[in-house]
C-alpha positions in Angstrom: -14.8 -10.3 30.3 -14.4 -7.5 27.9 -13.0 -8.5 24.5 -11.1 -6.6 21.8 -9.5 -7.1 18.4 -5.7 -6.6 17.8 -4.7 -5.2 14.4 -1.1 -5.7 13.3 -0.3 -3.0 10.7 3.0 -3.7 9.2 4.0 -0.7 7.0 7.0 0.3 4.9 8.8 2.3 7.5 7.2 1.0 10.8 5.4 -1.8 12.5 2.3 -0.9 14.5 -0.2 -2.6 16.7 -3.6 -1.1 17.5 -6.3 -2.6 19.8 -9.9 -1.8 18.8 -13.1 -2.0 20.9 -16.5 -3.1 19.7 -17.3 0.5 18.6 -14.3 0.4 16.2 -12.4 2.9 18.4 -8.7 2.6 19.0 -8.0 1.8 22.7 -4.2 1.7 22.5 -1.5 1.9 19.8 2.3 1.2 19.7 4.6 1.9 16.8 8.2 1.1 16.1 10.3 2.2 13.1 12.8 -0.1 11.5 15.8 0.3 9.3 15.7 1.0 5.6 18.5 -0.3 3.4 19.6 1.3 0.1 22.5 -0.9 -1.1 22.5 0.6 -4.6 20.6 3.5 -6.4 17.0 2.4 -6.9 17.4 -0.6 -4.6 15.3 -0.7 -1.3 15.5 -3.6 1.2 14.3 -4.5 4.7 15.6 -7.0 7.2 12.6 -9.4 7.4 13.7 -10.6 10.9 13.7 -7.1 12.1 10.2 -6.7 10.7 9.1 -9.7 12.7 10.8 -8.6 15.9 9.4 -5.1 15.7 5.9 -6.4 14.9 5.9 -9.0 17.6 7.4 -6.5 20.0 4.6 -3.9 19.5 2.0 -6.6 19.6 3.1 -7.5 23.2 3.6 -3.8 24.2 0.2 -2.7 23.1 -1.6 -5.3 25.2 0.5 -4.2 28.2 -0.2 -0.5 27.4 -4.0 -1.2 27.2 -3.7 -3.0 30.6 -5.1 -6.1 29.1 -4.1 -9.7 28.8 -3.9 -11.9 25.7 -7.1 -13.7 26.9 -8.9 -10.3 26.2 -8.0 -10.4 22.6 -10.7 -12.1 20.6 -8.7 -12.2 17.3 -5.8 -10.8 15.3 -6.2 -9.0 12.0 -3.1 -8.4 9.8 -2.6 -5.7 7.2 0.7 -5.1 5.5 2.9 -3.3 3.0 2.2 -5.2 -0.2 4.5 -6.6 -2.9 7.5 -6.6 -0.6 9.0 -10.0 -1.0 10.5 -12.5 1.5 12.1 -15.8 0.6 13.0 -18.0 3.5 14.2 -21.5 4.3 11.4 -23.8 5.5 13.7 -25.7 7.8 15.5 -22.9 9.5 12.8 -20.2 9.1 15.6 -17.8 8.2 15.4 -15.5 5.1 17.9 -16.3 2.3 18.2 -12.6 1.5 16.9 -9.3 2.8 13.3 -8.5 1.9 13.0 -6.7 -1.4 10.7 -3.7 -0.9 7.8 -2.7 -3.3 9.7 0.5 -4.1 12.8 -1.4 -5.4 13.6 -0.9 -9.1 16.4 -3.5 -9.6 14.2 -5.6 -11.9 13.2 -2.8 -14.2 15.3 -4.0 -17.1 13.8 -7.5 -16.9 10.3 -5.9 -17.0 11.3 -3.9 -20.1 12.3 -7.2 -21.7 8.9 -8.7 -21.0 7.3 -5.7 -22.6 9.4 -5.9 -25.7 8.5 -9.6 -26.0 4.8 -8.7 -25.7 4.4 -11.0 -22.6 3.1 -8.0 -20.6 -0.3 -8.3 -22.4 -0.8 -11.9 -21.3 0.2 -11.0 -17.7 -2.2 -8.0 -17.7 -5.1 -10.2 -18.9 -4.6 -12.8 -16.1 -3.5 -10.5 -13.2 -5.0 -7.1 -13.9 -1.4 -5.7 -13.3 0.8 -3.7 -15.5 4.3 -5.3 -15.8 6.5 -3.3 -13.4 9.4 -3.9 -10.9 6.8 -2.9 -8.2 5.3 -6.3 -8.0 6.6 -9.5 -6.3 7.2 -11.9 -9.2 10.3 -10.3 -10.6 11.7 -9.9 -7.0 11.3 -13.6 -6.3 13.0 -14.4 -9.6 15.9 -12.0 -8.8 16.5 -13.7 -5.4 16.5 -17.2 -7.0 18.9 -16.0 -9.8 21.3 -14.0 -7.6 21.5 -15.6 -4.2 24.0 -18.5 -4.1 22.3 -21.9 -3.8 18.8 -20.4 -3.7 17.6 -21.9 -7.1 18.7 -25.4 -6.0 17.0 -25.1 -2.6 13.8 -23.8 -4.3 13.8 -26.7 -6.8 14.1 -29.1 -3.9 11.1 -27.6 -2.2 13.0 -26.1 0.7 12.2 -22.4 0.2 9.1 -20.5 0.9 8.0 -17.2 -0.7 5.6 -14.8 0.9 4.6 -11.2 1.0 4.8 -9.7 4.5 1.5 -11.1 5.7 2.7 -14.6 4.9 5.9 -14.0 6.8 4.1 -12.7 9.9 1.6 -15.6 9.9 4.4 -18.1 9.5 6.2 -16.6 12.6 3.0 -16.1 14.6 2.2 -19.8 14.2 5.8 -21.1 14.5 5.8 -22.3 10.9 2.4 -24.2 11.0 0.8 -21.9 8.4 2.2 -20.8 5.1 -0.8 -18.8 3.8 -1.8 -15.5 2.2 -5.2 -13.9 1.3 -6.6 -13.1 -2.1 -5.8 -9.4 -1.8 -2.1 -9.9 -1.3 -1.9 -12.8 -3.8 -3.4 -10.5 -6.4 -0.3 -8.2 -6.1 2.3 -10.8 -6.8 1.9 -11.0 -10.7 1.6 -14.8 -10.2 -2.1 -15.0 -9.3 -5.0 -15.2 -11.8 -7.7 -12.9 -10.5 -10.4 -14.6 -12.7 -9.8 -18.2 -11.6 -8.6 -17.2 -8.1 -5.6 -19.5 -8.4 -1.9 -19.4 -8.8 -1.2 -19.5 -12.5 1.2 -22.2 -13.9 1.8 -20.2 -17.1 2.9 -17.1 -15.0 5.1 -19.3 -12.8 6.8 -20.6 -15.9 7.4 -17.0 -17.3 9.2 -16.1 -14.0 10.7 -19.5 -13.5 9.3 -19.9 -9.9 8.6 -23.3 -8.5 5.0 -23.7 -7.3 6.3 -25.4 -4.1 7.4 -21.9 -2.8 3.9 -20.4 -2.9 1.6 -19.9 0.1 -1.9 -21.3 0.2 -4.4 -18.6 -0.8 -7.3 -18.1 1.6 -10.2 -15.5 2.0 -9.6 -12.2 3.8 -11.9 -13.0 6.7 -11.8 -16.5 8.3 -10.1 -18.2 11.2 -6.8 -19.4 9.7 -5.3 -20.9 12.9 -4.0 -19.9 16.3 -0.8 -18.1 17.4 1.8 -20.3 19.1 4.2 -19.2 21.8 4.2 -15.4 21.5 1.3 -14.6 23.8 0.3 -16.2 27.2 -2.7 -17.7 25.5 -3.4 -18.8 21.9 -5.2 -16.1 19.8 -7.0 -16.8 16.5 -5.5 -15.1 13.4 -8.7 -14.3 11.5 -8.2 -11.5 9.0 -5.7 -10.6 6.4 -5.7 -7.8 3.7 -3.0 -5.8 1.9 -2.8 -2.3 3.4 -4.8 -0.5 0.6 -7.6 -3.1 0.5 -7.8 -3.0 4.3 -8.1 0.8 4.2 -10.9 0.5 1.6 -12.7 -1.8 3.9 -11.9 0.4 7.0 -13.4 3.4 5.2 -16.5 1.3 4.6 -16.3 1.7 0.8 -18.3 -1.5 0.5 -20.6 -0.4 -2.3 -19.4 -0.2 -6.0 -18.4 3.4 -7.0 -17.1 4.3 -3.5 -13.5 5.6 -3.5 -10.8 6.2 -0.9 -7.3 7.6 -1.1 -4.6 6.7 1.5 -1.8 9.2 2.0 1.1 7.1 3.4 4.7 6.6 2.1 3.0 6.4 -1.2 -0.6 7.3 -2.1 -3.1 4.7 -3.2 -6.5 5.4 -4.6 -8.9 2.6 -4.8 -12.4 2.3 -6.1 -14.8 -0.6 -5.3 -16.0 -1.9 -8.6 -18.1 -4.8 -7.3 -18.0 -8.5 -8.1 -16.7 -8.3 -11.7 -13.3 -7.0 -12.7 -13.0 -4.1 -15.2 -10.0 -4.0 -17.5 -8.5 -0.5 -17.3 -7.9 1.5 -20.4 -5.9 4.2 -18.5 -3.1 2.1 -17.0 -4.8 1.6 -13.6 -4.6 -1.8 -11.9 -7.5 -4.2 -11.5 -7.0 -5.9 -8.2 -8.9 -8.0 -5.7 -10.4 -5.9 -2.9 -11.3 -8.8 -0.5 -13.1 -12.1 -0.3 -15.5 -12.7 2.5 -17.4 -16.0 2.5 -18.0 -16.9 -1.2 -18.1 -13.3 -2.4 -15.1 -11.7 -4.1 -15.0 -7.9 -4.6 -12.7 -6.2 -7.1 -11.2 -2.7 -7.2 -9.5 -0.3 -9.6 -6.3 1.1 -8.1 -4.0 3.9 -8.9 -0.6 3.6 -7.2 1.5 6.7 -6.5 5.0 5.6 -5.3 6.0 8.7 -3.5 3.4 10.5 -1.4 4.2 11.3 2.2 7.8 10.1 1.5 8.4 13.4 -0.3 8.0 15.1 3.1 10.5 12.6 4.7 12.9 13.6 1.8 12.5 17.3 2.7 13.5 16.4 6.3 16.2 13.8 5.7 17.5 14.5 2.2 17.2 18.2 1.9 17.2 19.2 5.6 14.8 22.1 5.2 12.5 20.8 8.1 13.4 19.2 11.4 10.3 17.0 11.6 7.6 16.0 9.1 4.9 18.0 11.0 6.9 21.2 10.2 6.1 21.1 6.5 2.7 22.7 6.8 4.1 25.7 8.7 6.9 26.2 6.2 4.6 25.8 3.2 2.2 28.3 4.7 4.7 31.1 4.5 3.9 31.5 0.8 0.5 31.8 -0.9 1.4 29.3 -3.6 4.4 27.5 -5.0 5.5 30.5 -7.1 5.4 28.5 -10.3 7.6 25.7 -8.9 6.6 22.2 -9.6 8.1 19.1 -8.0 7.7 15.7 -9.6 8.8 13.3 -6.8 9.6 10.3 -9.2 12.3 9.0 -6.9 11.2 5.4 -7.6 9.8 6.1 -11.1 6.3 7.2 -11.9 3.3 5.0 -11.0 -0.3 5.3 -12.3 -1.4 6.5 -14.8 2.0 7.1 -16.3 4.0 3.9 -15.4 7.4 5.3 -16.4 9.8 3.2 -14.3 12.9 5.1 -15.4 11.6 8.6 -14.5 13.4 10.3 -11.7 12.6 13.2 -9.4 12.4 16.6 -11.1 12.1 20.2 -9.7 11.2 22.8 -12.3 10.2 26.4 -12.5 12.7 27.8 -10.0 13.9 31.4 -10.1 16.3 33.5 -7.9 13.2 34.3 -5.8 12.5 30.6 -5.0 12.7 29.8 -1.3 12.6 26.6 0.8 8.9 27.6 1.5 8.1 27.4 -2.3 9.8 24.0 -2.5 7.9 22.7 0.6 4.6 24.0 -1.0 5.5 22.3 -4.3 6.3 19.1 -2.5 2.8 19.1 -0.8 1.1 20.1 -4.1 2.8 17.1 -5.8 0.8 14.7 -3.6 -2.4 16.3 -4.6 -1.5 16.6 -8.3 -0.6 12.9 -8.6 -3.9 12.0 -6.9 -5.7 14.3 -9.5 -4.1 12.3 -12.4 -5.3 9.0 -10.9 -8.8 10.2 -10.2 -9.2 11.4 -13.8 -8.2 7.9 -15.1 -10.5 6.2 -12.6 -13.5 8.3 -13.7 -12.8 7.4 -17.4 -12.5 3.7 -16.7 -15.5 3.4 -14.5 -17.8 5.9 -16.2 -18.6 7.3 -12.8 -18.2 10.9 -11.9 -16.6 10.9 -8.4 -18.3 13.5 -6.1 -16.7 12.3 -2.8 -13.2 11.0 -1.9 -12.8 9.4 1.5 -9.2 10.0 2.7 -7.0 8.5 5.4 -3.3 8.2 6.3 -0.8 10.5 8.0 -0.9 13.4 5.5 -4.6 13.9 6.0 -4.0 15.9 9.2 -2.6 18.6 6.8 -5.6 20.8 6.2 -3.8 22.9 3.6 -3.1 19.8 1.5 -6.7 18.4 1.9 -8.1 21.8 0.8 -5.8 21.9 -2.2 -6.8 18.3 -3.0 -10.5 19.2 -3.0 -9.8 22.3 -5.2 -8.0 20.2 -7.8 -10.5 17.4 -7.9 -13.5 19.7 -7.8 -15.0 17.2 -5.4 -15.6 16.8 -1.6 -12.7 15.4 0.3 -14.0 13.7 3.5 -11.8 12.9 6.5 -13.2 10.3 8.9 -13.1 10.7 12.7 -11.0 7.5 12.9 -8.1 7.9 10.5 -6.4 4.6 11.4 -8.5 3.0 8.7 -5.9 0.5 7.4 -5.6 -1.1 10.9 -9.3 -0.7 11.4 -10.1 -2.6 8.1 -7.9 -5.5 9.3 -9.6 -5.5 12.7 -13.1 -5.5 11.0 -12.1 -8.5 8.8 -10.9 -10.4 11.8 -13.8 -9.4 14.0 -16.4 -10.5 11.3 -14.7 -14.0 11.2 -15.1 -14.6 14.9 -18.5 -12.9 15.4 -17.1 -9.9 17.2 -19.2 -7.9 14.8 -22.4 -9.4 13.3 -22.3 -8.0 9.8 -20.8 -5.4 7.4 -24.0 -3.4 7.8 -23.5 -3.2 11.6 -19.9 -2.0 11.0 -20.9 0.6 8.3 -22.9 2.5 11.0 -19.7 3.1 12.9 -18.1 5.2 10.1 -18.2 9.0 11.0 -17.1 12.1 9.2 -14.6 14.4 11.0 -14.3 17.2 8.3 -15.4 17.8 4.8 -13.3 20.0 2.4 -15.2 21.5 -0.5 -13.6 23.1 -3.7 -12.9 26.8 -3.4 -11.2 27.7 -6.7 -12.6 28.3 -10.1 -12.0 26.1 -13.1 -9.9 28.6 -15.0 -7.4 28.7 -12.2 -7.5 24.9 -12.0 -6.7 24.6 -15.7 -3.5 26.7 -15.3 -2.3 24.7 -12.3 -2.9 21.3 -14.0 -1.3 22.5 -17.3 1.9 23.4 -15.3 1.9 20.1 -13.5 1.6 18.1 -16.8 4.5 20.1 -18.3 6.6 19.1 -15.2 5.6 15.5 -15.5 6.6 15.5 -19.2 10.0 16.9 -18.2 10.5 13.9 -15.8 9.4 11.5 -18.6 11.8 13.1 -21.1 14.6 12.5 -18.7 13.7 8.9 -18.7 13.4 8.6 -22.5 16.9 10.0 -22.9 18.3 7.3 -20.5 20.3 5.5 -23.3 
């Protein structure tokens, strides 16, 4: 009987399920979008129950699409949007509030308070994270403080907190398992990345009862079996946050290797080996994965708005009908005509970390057209990546010669070429761009012996296309200078907020 691995890829705007064969090739994929809620400016929510129904639905559909049965699935690997926070009742299994999404800014003022008190330095030392509304801890606190009766239920041990991986596993196992893996735990601002344990001092800072927390496990092990959803039980055997899964799927398994994922946001990650490095350039130090007794760490630069800027051109501005149209529109001009677009819709991430910044469009004249704005929007993705890569090189002391890329926007050749020009480094797109789901599949497959070793897997990685720099450094300097002027404008807007 032929066997396969099922990867559940639960993202910010859609739930996907992909089946992989032993060569790491996708056999079938099914995707379903779900609703986004924006109850107030800067607030972003999801319906956790809709996330579960969409994810379980595509899991069943993909097996049917591949003309397989659940008995053909050797294991399930899970990868997920990180930091998004669900709090649910252990008895009913129902969330007490909508999931608060990683993009949500409602706790920005509380984060400012922690910074004023100097508590942020203690948090950074323990977690490798810069205090920001992005992470889960302040979101949990907000739910406990603002949902009627939640604090009392939490104190009585009746509430469970989890990032999306925990929520999926809870539902897959009918409440038997309340777990997470080290990569997701390291994004909560409650987990000590040195001791690999939940930290009591951090729990006290955020006033979160320890009874709410999931058990922390490695990224590749048999956690338990599914219950009820499929015709047969399937082991759940791999979990990693989406960016860590992409790093693994890109086979960046040696220190110094770097990948960038172009999704809703952009996330650059560098494998830094088995010891954490404290960033001096406002990057995050995070856990990449833990396999067996080995924990690997990574430096990460998080860009909040990447591909989402194209969705905004489509849904907010209405200058394109579908996201794929952006390349054609941007190609109608040779450059942005001096227009710069800083898409700080949810604040600025690394290396700026200005949570009050907002989107800024500068340099427009009467001659500016929708094509220039589309080009500036695409350019903004590459410029933000440039800023992160410069910070990463300084922190690590490594000159990066190659960037492995994945995610939806990598199909855009114009963007990939511009990215290479800016970075003055090779940008390499793999043959299989579903690297996030593939990373989760690899982690699950290793745990059940579907693949024998990381070395065996690394031979499966293949290059599709390499983009090499094609502009001179003088031209590059002018472009970067203009971009930084635009970023400073967005920051100035934030500083004048009072």
